[in-house]
N, C-alpha and C positions, 0 to 999 in steps of 0.2 A: 404631392403625396407625402404623408408623414412616413419617415423611415422607422421602421421597428427595430432594425438591428444594423449596426454599423460593424463591418468586418474589416479589422485592421491587419494589413499583411506587410510586414517589413520585407524589403526584397534587396539582397545583396549577392551578386554572382551566383545565381541558381538557375541557370539557362536549362539545365537537364531536368529540372523538377517543376518548374514554374506553371507549365501547362497543365499538369495534374492537379495542382493546387487551385488554380483559377477556374478550371473546369468544374471542380467539385463544388465551388461556391456559386458559380453562374447557374447551375442546373438545380439549385435548391427550390422546393415548392413554395417556400415563402419568398414572395417577389418583392416586397416593400422593404428592400434593404439597399444599402450603399456598400461598395467595395473599395476601401481606401488603400492603395497600394503605395507604399513609401519607398521610392527608389533611392537607397541610401549610398548612392555614388557607385553604382555597379560598373565594372569595367568589361564585362562579357556581353552577351547578347540579351541580357535580361530586360534591358530598356526597350529594345526593339520588340521583344515578345509582349510586354505590357502595352505598348502602343498598339499592337495589333489587336489585342483583346479590347482595349478601350474604344476602338473604332467600330467595334461590333456590339458593344454593350454600353450604353450611357450611364449605367449605374456604377461603373469603374471610374474612379478618380485617382489620378497619378500625381503623387507629390514627389518632386525631385529635390534632393539636398546633398550637401557634401557628406561623405562618410563620417558618421559619428557614433556607429555601433547600434546594437539592437534596442537598447533602452531609449536612445535618442529617436529612433524611427518610431517606435510605439508611442512615445510622448507626442510626436508630430501628429500621429493618428488620433489620439485622444482629443487634441485641441480642435482638429478638423471635424471630428465625428458629430452628426446630427441625429443619430438614431437613439431610440430609447434605452437600447442595450449595446454594450461593446463586446464584441468576441474578437480576441487576439489569435491569429493563425500564422505560423511560421511558413515561410513560402516553400520549404521542402516537404512539408506535411500536407494532408488534405482531409476533408470531411468524409465520414465513412459512409453515409447515404444522403439522399436528396430531401429527406424529411428532418434532417438534424435541426436546422435553425427554427423550422416550424415547431417542433416538439419542445426546444429549449425556450423559445419565446412564449409559448402557451403556458408551460409550467411556471415560468418566471412571473407572468401576469397572474396566473391563478394564485400563487402563493405570496404574491407582493413582496418579492425579495430584492435584496441589492446585490447578491452574490448567489450564483447557482453552479455548484460543482457537477462534473460528469466525468466519465472514465474514458480511457483511450486504448487502442490496441497498436501493435507495432508491426512494421515491415522492415526487413533488413535489405540493405543494398545488394548484398551477395552473402554467399556462405561463409566466406572468410570473416566478414564484419560480424555475422551471426555467431560464429565460434568464439570470437573475442569479446562479445558483449552479451553472454547468456543471461546476465542479471536483468536485462531489459525485457526478457520474454514475458513476464508476468508483473513487471514493476508497476505499470500503470493501471493495474485493476485492483479497486479496493475489495477487501475480503468480506465486509459486512454490509448490512443495510441500514440506511439511515432515512426512514420515510417521512419523518415530521420536519417541517419547517420551524426554525427557531432562531435565536440570536446568532450572530456570527461567532461570538465567544463560545457559546454552547455547542454549536456544530463542530468548531475547531477542536474543542475539547474531547468531544465524542471521537473524532477522527484520530487525533493525537494519542488518545488512550489505547487504541486499537492499532496504532501505527499504521493508519490508513490515510494520514495526511500527506498529500502530494503537492509540493510547492511549485506548481507548474502554472504559469499564467494563461496558457492555451486550454486548460482544462476547467475552464469556468466562463460564465457569461456574466457581465457586470452592468449594473444600472449606471448610465452616463452621468446623471446628476449627482448620484452618490459619489462618483469619483471626483467630480469637479467641486462639489460642496466641501469635501474634505481634503482637497488639494492632494489627492493621491496620484502621484506620478512614479515612473520607474527611475531608479538611481542611475545616472549615466556615468559612464567610464569605467564600469566594473563588470565582470561576469558573475553568475549566480544571482542576478538581481531579482529573479522571481521569489527567492527565499524572503526577501525583505517586502516585496509588494504584496505578495499573497497573505503573509501574516498580518500586515497592516490593515488589509482589507477585511480579514477576519475579525480583527479587533474592533473595527468600527461599523461593521455591517449591522443594521438595525434588525434585518431578517435574512436568513441564509437557508438553502436547501440543497438537495442532492438527487441527481437523477443517475441510475445505475448504468444506462446505455453507454457503450463506447463510441461517442459521436466523432472522435478524433483518431486519425491514423498518424502515428509518429514514425517517421522514416529515420532509421538508424544507419548512418552512412559514414564513410571515411571522411576525415578532416572536418567533421562537424564540431561545434563547441563541446558537445557531450562526450566525444571520443577522442579529440585531439589531445596530445601531450602537452599542457601548458600550465604546468604546476605553479609557476610563479604568479600568473594571473589568477588562478584559482585561490591560491593562498591569499593573496591581497583582496580578492573579491569576498571570500569568506570573512576575512578580518573586518573589512569595511562594513559588511552586513551585521557582523556582531556589534559593532560600534553604533550603528545607525539604529538597529533594534533595541539597543540598551537605552539610548536617548528617547526613542519613540516611547518605551515602557515608562520612562519617567513621567511622561505626560498622560498616557492612556491606560496604563495597567495598574489596577488597584490590588496591592498585596493582600488585602482582606477578602478579596475574591480568590480563595485558595485553590479552588480547582483551575480556573483559568491561568491563574498566576503560575501554578505548578506546571501545566502544560506548555504555557509560554517559555518559561525557563528551561523546560526539557528540550524544546525545539531549538533554542539558542545554544544549549549544550551540544546538541548534535552537530550544529554548524561548527562549534569550537573544536569537536572530536575530528571532523573532516579536515579542517585546517591543520590541527596538530599532527595528524597522521601524514599528511603530505609534507609538512615542514620537517618532521622528525627525520624523514628519509633523504633530506638534502645535505649536501656537503657543507662544510663551514663557509667555503668561498660563496657557494650558491645562497646560503642564508644571509651573508652579508650584503649581497647584491640585492636580495629581495628587500631586506631592511632599508637600503639605500633608496630603493624606488618609492619608498613611502614618505621620503622628504625628511630633512633634517629635524624638524619639530616633532614628527612622529616616530622617528627611528628608535629612539630609547624606549618610548612606551610600547612600540611594537614588539621590540625584543623582549621586554619584561612580560608583556601579555602572552607572547607565544611560549615562554618558558612555563607560564602558569598552565597554558592549554596543554602543553606536553605533559605536564604533571598529572593534570586532570584526566587526560586521555589514557595515561598509564594507569591510573587508578580505576578508571572504567573498565579498561581492558582486563585488569586483574578481577575486577568485580564480576565481569561476564564470565571469565573462566570459573571463578567460584561458583557462579549460578549454574554453569554447565556441569561441573563436577557434582554439586548438590543435586542437580536434577538426575544425573546418571546414578548417584547413590540411592536417590528416592526410587528411581525405577527398579534398581536391584532389589531394594526392600519390598517393593510391591510385587516383583516376581516371586520373591521368597514367600511372602504372605500368601500369594496365589497358590503356590505350591503346597504350602501348609494347609490352606483350605481344601485343595483337592485331596491331600492325604486324610484329612479329617472326615471329608465326605466318604472316602472309600472306607474308613474305619466304621463310620456311621452305617453305611450300607451293610457291611459284614456284621455289625452287631445286630442289625435288624434281620439279617438271613439267619443268624445264630438263634435269635428269639424265635422265628418262625419253625426252625428245626426242632427247638426244644419243645415247643407247643405240639408239633406233629407227634414227637416221640412220647410226650406225656399222654396225648389222645390215644395213641396206639396202645400204651400200657393200660390205659382205663378200659379200652375195648377188650383187651385181652383178659383183664382181671374180671370184667362183666361176663365174658364168655365162659371163663372158669367157674363162675358161681352159677351158671345157668344149668337147669336140669337136663337139657339136651346133652351138654358136655359131659355131665356125670354119667348119664346113661351110656354115652358113647365110650367112655373110659371103662365102664363095667363090661360092656359087650366086647370090647377089643382086649381086655385083660388076658384071656387065655391064649389067643393067637400070639400076643406079644410075648408071652412067658415061654411058649413052645419055641419061638423064633429065637430068643435069647438062649435056651437050652441047646438048640441045634448048632448055633455059633460057638458055644463053648466046646461041644464035642468035636467040632471040626478042628 
């Protein structure tokens, strides 16, 4: 039976979460799938758990290898995969519902895409982790709608312009032949490899699309790559990513494609800022150790580049501060303008009331004058003249 989707799951010491992950894949309504579990040298019970699942479901394939990191495990899965599409799933995460793969496959086939993005929700290991990682609560939800399929460059530009681009390899499904034809693999030996891989895929994808549904549940936990303090690895990972994306751009990014070029450069600048902010807070000794880890050939270039990144980050920080100040001043001006408009409306309303009162007064005077000129008024004045005269005389005598 032809496989529609290959789910690639790197596994390394996740015995507490692996059952949830595998159960969410095994229960999918799309049955024509293969589940490639790459055991990356686990030292806990993960291997035994994988074996138990493989014995009950022949769609589960176990690849065992020496520990080489997340990228190495994913690359092994790409080479092994036989499905039309590949979905990467981290072994401490899980799919949100049983129809996830079916809906993704149907959408990808209907739109004939190489790359299909979707959203994710999060679950925290405990309240302490949630308290320390509040920024992840809404992070994986894109704010806007992108209903039309288009080229990868166009969709990436749409996403980046709205700050909706999420460089997460597990929040997309990819056509296998697209990856192999373009020799798209993860960079091994670094962290933040998704930044490189996802942007390269966007650049080369013939067609790409987006589904709003949160098909993935990201588990935010203590000691994961996302939350562990490992600044040196992060700085080196970001730096390597910048270098690789720059080299990639020389081959595949056309400066005359101004919109995509700007968005691509903006994304690289984001990575530079992340690296610079981490590096800036390190001690001189720590900076020296990080530079030394790059190797003698790269040490000088790394130092010079990081100084430039720091300078750029400082300029960007001041620019953002100025933008915030300008926004605050603009809001104050808008508040004052609104107050003036409200005052002007009140004055306008009072002017209208005055005009109405003036008209009422004028009408009253006209009625009074008309009454004075009437014959009945004159007769009344004549008839009442003597009584009024007597009344005045009596008042004087008193």
